N, C-alpha and C positions, 0 to 999 in steps of 0.2 A: 668747640664749646662744650660738647657733651663730655668729652674726656676730661677737660679741665674741671668741670663741675663734679664729676665722679671722684677725681683726685682730691678736690676740695672736701668733699663729703668724707672720704676715707681717712683723710689726714686731720679731720676735725678743724679745718680752717688754717692749719699751719702752712699749707702750700700757698695760700693767698698771701700771707705775710712774707713768705720767702720770695714770691714773684714780685711783690711790690719793692722789696729791698733790692732785688736784682735790677729792676727798671731804674730805680734811683741811682744805683752804682753805675749803671751803663750811661745814664744821662750825665753824671758827674765826670766820668771818663771822657765822654764825647766833648764836653765843654773844655776840659783840660787839653785835649788834642787840638780843638779849634783855636784855643788861645796860643798854644805852642806853634801851630802852623801860621798864625797871623803875625807872630813876632818876627 
């Protein structure tokens, strides 16, 4: 948590937006894989 906060401060919030985008993309990929495995 400390390191993430410091990176957030140093990047003026850009790191948070990047991390959110990464989580969304990972969730989308996981859903695609789950659908493919279920088929």
